[in-house]
matplotlib code that plots the C-alpha trace (Angstrom):
import matplotlib.pyplot as plt

x = [2.5, -1.1, -3.3, -6.8, -9.7, -13.4, -16.1, -17.5, -14.0, -13.7, -17.0, -16.3, -12.9, -14.4, -17.0, -14.2, -12.2, -15.2, -15.5, -11.7, -11.7, -13.8, -11.1, -9.6, -12.2, -10.3, -7.9, -10.7, -12.3, -9.3, -6.6, -4.2, -1.2, 0.0, -3.5, -4.3, -1.2, -2.0, -5.7, -5.1, -2.6, -5.0, -7.8, -5.7, -4.6, -8.2, -9.4, -6.8, -7.5, -11.2, -10.9, -8.1, -10.4, -13.3, -11.2, -11.9, -15.6, -16.1, -13.7, -16.2, -16.0, -18.6, -17.0, -13.3, -12.7, -14.8, -13.2, -9.7, -11.1, -12.5, -9.2, -7.2, -9.7, -9.5, -5.7, -5.3, -7.9, -6.1, -2.7, -4.1, -5.3, -1.8, -0.2, -2.7, -1.6, 2.1, 1.3, -0.1, 3.4, 4.4, 2.3, 3.4, 1.8, -1.4, -3.4, -2.6, -4.3, -7.6, -6.9, -6.3, -9.5, -11.7, -10.5, -8.9, -9.8, -13.5, -13.6, -11.8, -14.1, -17.1, -15.8, -14.7, -18.1, -20.0, -17.9, -18.3, -22.0, -22.5, -20.3, -22.3, -25.5, -24.2, -22.9, -25.8, -23.6, -25.5, -29.2, -30.0, -31.6, -28.3, -26.6, -29.3, -29.2, -25.4, -25.6, -28.3, -26.4, -23.2, -25.0, -26.4, -22.9, -21.6, -24.4, -23.5, -19.8, -20.5, -22.8, -20.1, -17.6, -19.6, -19.4, -22.9, -21.9, -25.4, -25.8, -28.9, -26.8, -24.9, -28.1, -27.6, -24.3, -26.1, -27.4, -23.9, -22.6, -25.6, -25.3, -21.7, -22.2, -25.2, -23.2, -20.3, -22.5, -24.3, -21.1, -19.8, -22.9, -24.5, -21.7, -22.3, -25.2, -24.3, -26.2, -24.6, -21.1, -21.8, -22.7, -19.6, -17.4, -19.0, -18.5, -14.9, -14.2, -15.8, -13.7, -10.5, -11.5, -9.9]
y = [22.2, 21.2, 21.3, 22.7, 21.6, 22.7, 20.3, 20.0, 19.0, 16.5, 14.9, 14.7, 13.1, 10.5, 9.7, 9.3, 7.1, 4.9, 4.3, 3.8, 1.2, -1.0, -1.0, -4.1, -6.1, -5.5, -8.4, -10.9, -9.8, -9.3, -11.4, -8.8, -8.8, -5.2, -3.8, -5.9, -4.7, -1.1, -1.3, -3.2, -0.6, 2.2, 0.5, 0.0, 3.6, 4.8, 2.7, 4.2, 7.7, 7.6, 7.5, 10.1, 12.5, 11.7, 11.9, 15.5, 15.1, 12.0, 13.1, 14.8, 13.9, 11.1, 9.4, 9.5, 5.9, 4.6, 7.0, 5.6, 2.0, 2.9, 4.4, 1.3, -1.1, 0.7, 1.0, -2.7, -3.4, -1.1, -2.6, -6.1, -4.9, -3.4, -6.7, -8.5, -6.3, -7.1, -10.8, -10.6, -10.0, -13.4, -16.1, -18.8, -16.7, -15.9, -18.3, -16.3, -13.3, -15.1, -16.2, -12.6, -11.3, -14.3, -15.2, -12.0, -8.8, -9.4, -9.1, -5.8, -4.6, -5.5, -3.9, -0.8, -0.5, -0.9, 1.8, 4.0, 4.0, 4.2, 7.3, 8.7, 8.0, 9.8, 12.8, 13.1, 14.6, 12.4, 11.5, 9.0, 6.5, 6.1, 5.3, 2.9, 1.2, 0.9, -0.6, -3.2, -4.0, -4.6, -6.9, -8.9, -9.2, -10.4, -13.0, -14.3, -14.4, -16.5, -18.9, -19.3, -20.0, -23.1, -24.3, -23.2, -21.5, -21.1, -19.0, -17.4, -15.9, -13.8, -11.7, -10.5, -8.9, -6.4, -4.1, -3.1, -2.6, -0.5, 1.4, 2.3, 3.3, 5.5, 7.0, 7.8, 9.5, 11.4, 12.7, 13.8, 15.5, 16.7, 16.7, 16.8, 18.2, 21.8, 22.2, 19.1, 20.2, 23.6, 21.9, 19.7, 22.7, 24.6, 21.6, 21.3, 25.0, 24.9, 21.9, 23.8, 27.0, 27.4]
z = [2.9, 3.3, 0.2, 1.0, -1.1, -1.0, 0.3, -3.2, -4.5, -1.6, -2.4, -6.1, -5.4, -3.1, -5.8, -8.4, -6.1, -5.4, -9.2, -9.5, -6.8, -9.1, -11.8, -10.0, -11.8, -15.1, -14.6, -13.9, -17.2, -19.5, -18.0, -19.2, -16.9, -17.5, -17.3, -14.2, -12.4, -13.1, -12.2, -9.0, -7.9, -8.8, -7.0, -3.9, -3.8, -4.4, -1.5, 0.8, -0.5, 0.4, 4.2, 4.0, 2.2, 4.5, 7.7, 8.6, 7.8, 9.9, 12.7, 15.1, 18.8, 18.8, 15.8, 16.5, 17.4, 14.5, 12.1, 13.0, 12.8, 9.3, 8.3, 9.4, 7.8, 4.4, 4.6, 5.0, 2.3, -0.1, 0.7, 0.0, -3.4, -4.2, -3.1, -5.4, -8.3, -7.6, -7.6, -11.1, -12.4, -11.2, -13.0, -10.5, -7.7, -9.5, -7.3, -4.2, -5.7, -5.6, -2.0, -1.0, -2.5, -1.6, 1.9, 3.3, 1.4, 1.6, 5.4, 5.4, 2.6, 4.7, 7.9, 6.0, 4.2, 7.5, 9.2, 6.1, 6.0, 9.8, 9.8, 6.9, 8.8, 11.9, 10.1, 7.6, 4.9, 2.4, 2.4, 5.1, 2.7, 0.9, 4.3, 5.4, 1.9, 2.3, 5.8, 4.8, 1.6, 3.5, 6.0, 3.1, 1.7, 5.1, 5.2, 1.7, 2.6, 5.7, 3.8, 1.2, 4.0, 4.9, 1.3, 0.1, -3.1, -4.6, -7.8, -6.4, -3.6, -6.1, -6.6, -3.0, -4.1, -6.4, -3.6, -2.4, -6.0, -7.0, -3.8, -4.3, -7.9, -6.9, -4.0, -6.4, -8.9, -6.1, -4.6, -8.0, -9.0, -5.7, -3.2, 0.5, 2.4, 3.0, 6.3, 7.8, 6.7, 8.3, 11.6, 11.5, 10.9, 13.8, 16.1, 15.0, 15.6, 19.1, 20.0, 19.1, 20.8, 24.2]

ax = plt.figure().add_subplot(projection="3d")
ax.plot(x, y, z, "-o")
ax.set_aspect("equal")
plt.show()
């Protein structure tokens, strides 16, 4: 049985999941194994939950391929976070968690974020300045990641990570408090209805 939710509830849940995804930072701060295990699992499930919630909003004809690419990217990202949480239980494997996040997870985060904000820009269900901010912030994160890949781990580069963090926090609060743009949602629903009409 399919559970139906309103667009306002969908937007609020996406906002909550975005905030929940950041709970994976708990282990780095506290080094508490039990808490780290739980928060990594919660973070991973939240990351997987976001594209599932957004799937019907993003899945208009022009976006179908990118929507599936976004779903796949976030699913892998979330799965890596869950694996990172499981690894915490085994102290001898703890080093692999850092490898997962630093050398693998980051690229799926970047690709997923880029798809996310491009799809938002196309559908216009949030203000375009938020989408553009997200795209530019993701590109800045990509540049920093590539620079770090070549061994240039400069402290000043960490400042360039702030735009994506601030953007995601802003987006989460916006979705929880404001929801989606009603007119854009209405147009998406009309296009979806027309596509399914014989």
